[in-house]
OpenMM code with the backbone's topology and positions (N, CA, C; nanometers):
from openmm import Vec3, app, unit

residues = "MET ASN LYS ASN LEU LEU ILE LEU GLY ILE ILE LEU ILE VAL VAL GLY ALA ALA ALA ALA GLY TYR PHE ILE SER ILE GLY GLU SER GLY ARG LEU ARG THR TYR GLY SER GLU GLY VAL ALA VAL LEU GLY VAL LEU LEU ALA ILE GLY GLY PHE MET MET LYS ARG SER SER ALA VAL THR THR GLN GLN PHE SER CYS SER LYS CYS GLY ALA THR PHE ASN SER ASP MET ALA LEU LYS SER HIS MET LYS ASP LYS HIS GLY MET".split()
positions = [
    Vec3(-0.9087, 1.6596, 0.7506),
    Vec3(-0.9383, 1.5975, 0.6843),
    Vec3(-0.9181, 1.5977, 0.5064),
    Vec3(-0.9085, 1.4679, 0.4668),
    Vec3(-0.8524, 1.4152, 0.3704),
    Vec3(-0.9778, 1.4535, 0.2544),
    Vec3(-1.0164, 1.5809, 0.1933),
    Vec3(-1.1070, 1.5856, 0.0970),
    Vec3(-1.1117, 1.4992, 0.0063),
    Vec3(-1.0172, 1.4784, -0.0681),
    Vec3(-0.9644, 1.4111, -0.1436),
    Vec3(-1.1014, 1.2321, -0.1801),
    Vec3(-1.0869, 1.2242, -0.0549),
    Vec3(-1.0962, 1.0882, 0.0100),
    Vec3(-1.1416, 1.0605, 0.0796),
    Vec3(-1.2282, 1.1862, 0.0738),
    Vec3(-1.3800, 1.1804, 0.1634),
    Vec3(-1.4857, 1.2125, 0.0319),
    Vec3(-1.3989, 1.2461, -0.0515),
    Vec3(-1.5220, 1.3078, -0.1853),
    Vec3(-1.5600, 1.1478, -0.2336),
    Vec3(-1.4145, 1.1063, -0.3325),
    Vec3(-1.4084, 0.9963, -0.3665),
    Vec3(-1.5140, 0.8834, -0.2736),
    Vec3(-1.4903, 0.8846, -0.1424),
    Vec3(-1.5956, 0.7585, -0.0587),
    Vec3(-1.7969, 0.7407, -0.0935),
    Vec3(-1.7649, 0.9236, -0.1142),
    Vec3(-1.9403, 0.9435, -0.1160),
    Vec3(-2.0136, 0.8994, -0.2014),
    Vec3(-1.9097, 0.9721, -0.3056),
    Vec3(-1.9076, 0.9171, -0.4663),
    Vec3(-1.8497, 0.7137, -0.4485),
    Vec3(-1.8841, 0.7128, -0.3870),
    Vec3(-1.8182, 0.5282, -0.4455),
    Vec3(-2.0367, 0.4014, -0.3767),
    Vec3(-2.0893, 0.5347, -0.2552),
    Vec3(-2.1431, 0.5257, -0.1353),
    Vec3(-2.2453, 0.6276, -0.2640),
    Vec3(-2.2750, 0.6798, -0.2827),
    Vec3(-2.3804, 0.7357, -0.3989),
    Vec3(-2.3537, 0.6213, -0.5599),
    Vec3(-2.3531, 0.5885, -0.5536),
    Vec3(-2.2795, 0.4826, -0.7029),
    Vec3(-2.3031, 0.3143, -0.6786),
    Vec3(-2.2694, 0.3041, -0.5488),
    Vec3(-2.2519, 0.1837, -0.4880),
    Vec3(-2.4207, 0.1395, -0.4733),
    Vec3(-2.4941, 0.2894, -0.4395),
    Vec3(-2.6165, 0.2405, -0.3308),
    Vec3(-2.7721, 0.2998, -0.4793),
    Vec3(-2.6698, 0.3935, -0.5911),
    Vec3(-2.7976, 0.3856, -0.7216),
    Vec3(-2.8005, 0.2544, -0.8087),
    Vec3(-2.6734, 0.1352, -0.8088),
    Vec3(-2.6749, 0.0369, -0.8784),
    Vec3(-2.7355, -0.1332, -0.8107),
    Vec3(-2.7173, -0.0800, -0.6839),
    Vec3(-2.8260, -0.1798, -0.5520),
    Vec3(-2.8862, -0.1962, -0.6171),
    Vec3(-2.9866, -0.0787, -0.6120),
    Vec3(-3.1252, -0.0672, -0.5677),
    Vec3(-3.1671, -0.0193, -0.6900),
    Vec3(-3.0971, -0.0516, -0.8480),
    Vec3(-3.1648, -0.0986, -1.0035),
    Vec3(-3.1914, -0.2436, -0.9991),
    Vec3(-3.1022, -0.2694, -0.9527),
    Vec3(-3.0087, -0.4588, -0.9775),
    Vec3(-3.1999, -0.4868, -0.8914),
    Vec3(-3.1780, -0.4380, -0.7343),
    Vec3(-3.3434, -0.4939, -0.7145),
    Vec3(-3.4370, -0.5154, -0.8374),
    Vec3(-3.4674, -0.3242, -0.8253),
    Vec3(-3.5852, -0.3553, -0.8696),
    Vec3(-3.6284, -0.3399, -1.0323),
    Vec3(-3.4808, -0.3610, -1.1310),
    Vec3(-3.5662, -0.4329, -1.2314),
    Vec3(-3.5537, -0.6638, -1.1723),
    Vec3(-3.5693, -0.7020, -1.0594),
    Vec3(-3.5935, -0.8652, -1.0230),
    Vec3(-3.4156, -0.9551, -1.0566),
    Vec3(-3.3465, -0.8605, -1.0782),
    Vec3(-3.2466, -0.9766, -1.1324),
    Vec3(-3.2748, -1.1411, -1.0493),
    Vec3(-3.2198, -1.2334, -1.1123),
    Vec3(-3.1790, -1.3168, -1.0105),
    Vec3(-3.0900, -1.3029, -0.9426),
    Vec3(-2.9917, -1.2722, -1.0302),
    Vec3(-2.8866, -1.3212, -0.9566),
    Vec3(-2.8580, -1.1892, -0.8303),
    Vec3(-2.8069, -1.2572, -0.7560),
    Vec3(-2.7167, -1.2200, -0.6214),
    Vec3(-2.5648, -1.1285, -0.6403),
    Vec3(-2.4925, -1.1795, -0.7628),
    Vec3(-2.4027, -1.0935, -0.7117),
    Vec3(-2.3666, -1.0065, -0.7622),
    Vec3(-2.4946, -0.9056, -0.8540),
    Vec3(-2.4765, -0.7941, -0.8882),
    Vec3(-2.4747, -0.6992, -0.7640),
    Vec3(-2.5855, -0.7498, -0.7226),
    Vec3(-2.6527, -0.6768, -0.5908),
    Vec3(-2.4852, -0.6634, -0.5278),
    Vec3(-2.5214, -0.8224, -0.4033),
    Vec3(-2.4195, -0.7825, -0.3415),
    Vec3(-2.2404, -0.7232, -0.4139),
    Vec3(-2.2154, -0.7083, -0.5046),
    Vec3(-2.1386, -0.6355, -0.5870),
    Vec3(-2.1365, -0.4855, -0.5506),
    Vec3(-2.2351, -0.4447, -0.5857),
    Vec3(-2.2805, -0.2774, -0.5719),
    Vec3(-2.2908, -0.2371, -0.3850),
    Vec3(-2.4016, -0.3068, -0.3430),
    Vec3(-2.3580, -0.2905, -0.1813),
    Vec3(-2.2321, -0.2673, -0.1561),
    Vec3(-2.1026, -0.4005, -0.2364),
    Vec3(-1.9400, -0.4068, -0.1246),
    Vec3(-1.9415, -0.2694, -0.2099),
    Vec3(-1.9894, -0.1920, -0.2926),
    Vec3(-1.8700, -0.0078, -0.3000),
    Vec3(-1.9528, 0.0649, -0.3134),
    Vec3(-2.0918, 0.0279, -0.2252),
    Vec3(-2.1488, 0.1228, -0.1478),
    Vec3(-2.0294, 0.1197, 0.0269),
    Vec3(-2.0569, -0.0131, 0.0924),
    Vec3(-1.9347, -0.0408, 0.1849),
    Vec3(-1.8414, 0.0325, 0.1285),
    Vec3(-1.7937, -0.0166, 0.0675),
    Vec3(-1.6273, 0.0833, 0.0782),
    Vec3(-1.6488, 0.2083, 0.0413),
    Vec3(-1.7347, 0.2550, -0.0338),
    Vec3(-1.7401, 0.4142, 0.0186),
    Vec3(-1.7452, 0.4006, 0.1515),
    Vec3(-1.8620, 0.3997, 0.2478),
    Vec3(-1.8637, 0.3940, 0.4023),
    Vec3(-1.7059, 0.3828, 0.3945),
    Vec3(-1.6358, 0.3245, 0.3759),
    Vec3(-1.4982, 0.3148, 0.4932),
    Vec3(-1.4242, 0.3868, 0.4872),
    Vec3(-1.4801, 0.4527, 0.3268),
    Vec3(-1.3087, 0.5708, 0.2275),
    Vec3(-1.3040, 0.6760, 0.3019),
    Vec3(-1.5025, 0.7145, 0.3069),
    Vec3(-1.5593, 0.8924, 0.3533),
    Vec3(-1.5304, 0.8105, 0.4755),
    Vec3(-1.5307, 0.7849, 0.5665),
    Vec3(-1.4179, 0.7806, 0.7285),
    Vec3(-1.3059, 0.8172, 0.7397),
    Vec3(-1.2142, 0.6922, 0.6627),
    Vec3(-1.1326, 0.7480, 0.6507),
    Vec3(-1.0819, 0.9034, 0.5852),
    Vec3(-1.1521, 0.9432, 0.5477),
    Vec3(-1.0846, 1.0514, 0.5032),
    Vec3(-1.1482, 1.1765, 0.5622),
    Vec3(-1.2364, 1.1520, 0.6547),
    Vec3(-1.3208, 1.1919, 0.7601),
    Vec3(-1.2093, 1.2532, 0.9433),
    Vec3(-1.1265, 1.0772, 0.9340),
    Vec3(-1.0259, 1.0955, 1.0093),
    Vec3(-0.8663, 1.1473, 0.9767),
    Vec3(-0.8537, 1.1499, 0.8557),
    Vec3(-0.6417, 1.1605, 0.8367),
    Vec3(-0.6494, 1.2675, 0.8243),
    Vec3(-0.5390, 1.3619, 0.8708),
    Vec3(-0.4456, 1.4451, 0.8965),
    Vec3(-0.4418, 1.4949, 0.7622),
    Vec3(-0.3537, 1.6655, 0.7393),
    Vec3(-0.3727, 1.6657, 0.6256),
    Vec3(-0.2096, 1.6274, 0.6395),
    Vec3(-0.2030, 1.6605, 0.5001),
    Vec3(-0.0362, 1.5732, 0.5059),
    Vec3(0.0682, 1.7282, 0.4105),
    Vec3(0.0126, 1.8021, 0.4889),
    Vec3(0.0405, 1.9385, 0.5200),
    Vec3(0.1003, 1.9828, 0.6064),
    Vec3(0.0681, 1.9451, 0.7627),
    Vec3(0.0036, 1.9017, 0.8933),
    Vec3(0.1620, 1.8725, 0.8958),
    Vec3(0.2250, 1.7629, 0.8563),
    Vec3(0.2762, 1.6398, 0.9196),
    Vec3(0.4936, 1.7033, 0.8214),
    Vec3(0.4403, 1.8281, 0.7578),
    Vec3(0.5972, 1.8386, 0.7132),
    Vec3(0.6608, 1.9141, 0.7993),
    Vec3(0.8299, 1.8196, 0.8187),
    Vec3(0.9263, 1.9070, 0.9574),
    Vec3(0.9660, 2.0057, 0.8830),
    Vec3(1.0815, 2.0522, 0.9636),
    Vec3(1.1253, 2.2504, 0.9635),
    Vec3(1.2789, 2.2217, 0.8640),
    Vec3(1.3210, 2.2263, 0.8231),
    Vec3(1.4739, 2.2181, 0.7602),
    Vec3(1.5376, 2.3242, 0.7271),
    Vec3(1.6374, 2.2956, 0.8281),
    Vec3(1.7822, 2.4623, 0.8532),
    Vec3(1.8969, 2.4125, 0.7140),
    Vec3(1.8996, 2.5487, 0.6693),
    Vec3(1.9939, 2.4934, 0.5318),
    Vec3(2.0851, 2.6420, 0.5398),
    Vec3(2.2093, 2.5757, 0.5607),
    Vec3(2.3095, 2.6464, 0.6016),
    Vec3(2.3474, 2.7795, 0.4431),
    Vec3(2.3720, 2.9044, 0.5024),
    Vec3(2.3676, 2.9848, 0.4410),
    Vec3(2.5367, 3.0254, 0.2814),
    Vec3(2.5911, 2.9543, 0.3750),
    Vec3(2.6699, 2.9265, 0.3304),
    Vec3(2.7504, 2.8320, 0.2086),
    Vec3(2.7009, 2.6942, 0.1525),
    Vec3(2.6981, 2.5672, 0.1129),
    Vec3(2.6048, 2.5105, 0.0977),
    Vec3(2.4808, 2.5775, 0.1427),
    Vec3(2.3920, 2.5382, 0.1044),
    Vec3(2.3155, 2.3431, 0.0981),
    Vec3(2.3164, 2.2716, 0.2338),
    Vec3(2.2830, 2.1732, 0.2658),
    Vec3(2.2085, 2.2309, 0.3882),
    Vec3(2.0762, 2.1042, 0.3991),
    Vec3(2.0485, 2.0938, 0.4661),
    Vec3(2.0223, 1.9599, 0.6280),
    Vec3(1.9393, 2.0599, 0.7286),
    Vec3(1.9453, 2.0282, 0.8533),
    Vec3(1.8966, 1.9670, 0.8940),
    Vec3(1.8268, 1.8693, 0.9403),
    Vec3(1.7020, 1.8196, 1.0108),
    Vec3(1.7110, 1.9094, 1.1671),
    Vec3(1.7399, 1.9694, 1.2541),
    Vec3(1.7766, 1.9892, 1.3766),
    Vec3(1.8752, 2.1500, 1.3888),
    Vec3(1.8601, 2.2508, 1.4451),
    Vec3(1.8574, 2.3752, 1.4449),
    Vec3(2.0933, 2.3719, 1.4874),
    Vec3(2.0907, 2.2219, 1.6154),
    Vec3(2.1761, 2.1954, 1.6484),
    Vec3(2.2693, 2.1021, 1.5549),
    Vec3(2.2173, 2.0567, 1.4838),
    Vec3(2.2764, 1.9796, 1.3684),
    Vec3(2.3431, 2.1229, 1.2623),
    Vec3(2.2624, 2.2242, 1.2647),
    Vec3(2.3258, 2.3411, 1.1168),
    Vec3(2.3862, 2.4121, 1.2741),
    Vec3(2.4078, 2.4453, 1.3139),
    Vec3(2.5769, 2.4915, 1.3765),
    Vec3(2.6538, 2.3883, 1.4825),
    Vec3(2.6615, 2.3125, 1.4683),
    Vec3(2.7684, 2.1954, 1.4485),
    Vec3(2.8679, 2.1383, 1.3438),
    Vec3(2.7428, 2.2027, 1.1993),
    Vec3(2.8210, 2.2265, 1.0751),
    Vec3(2.8098, 2.2969, 1.0018),
    Vec3(2.7858, 2.4376, 1.1181),
    Vec3(2.8753, 2.6098, 1.0638),
    Vec3(3.0212, 2.5890, 1.1428),
    Vec3(3.0608, 2.5106, 1.2083),
    Vec3(3.1087, 2.5496, 1.3103),
    Vec3(3.2073, 2.4305, 1.3005),
    Vec3(3.2156, 2.3421, 1.2147),
    Vec3(3.3399, 2.2157, 1.2161),
    Vec3(3.3411, 2.3183, 1.0266),
    Vec3(3.2744, 2.3398, 0.9167),
    Vec3(3.3054, 2.3346, 0.8634),
    Vec3(3.3399, 2.4598, 0.8043),
    Vec3(3.2674, 2.5664, 0.8625),
    Vec3(3.2665, 2.6634, 0.8297),
    Vec3(3.3409, 2.8043, 0.8998),
    Vec3(3.4124, 2.6738, 1.0357),
    Vec3(3.4837, 2.7604, 1.1436),
    Vec3(3.3303, 2.9327, 1.2479),
    Vec3(3.2694, 2.8828, 1.2197),
    Vec3(3.2312, 2.9826, 1.2205),
    Vec3(3.1402, 3.0008, 1.3718),
] * unit.nanometer
topology = app.Topology()
chain = topology.addChain("A")
for resn in residues:
    res = topology.addResidue(resn, chain)
    for name in ("N", "CA", "C"):
        topology.addAtom(name, app.Element.getBySymbol(name[0]), res)
């Protein structure tokens, strides 16, 4: 769950619903403001759903292997072992 996106979505829901309620209560003849406010609320719903369904960014990190001699980094243990054998003779 991405908390920042979820919180932003909830804030947009509240602001959009409040603005739409305000424009309806004062009897504005123009529908553009009301529809725009409802659109902001719908965008908030979509962001809240997306934020709830997303994985954390920290869960996607990959493990890096680094050479103790020269400090080069590799994505796999096999690549590190091959580097150690080829470059450092170990």
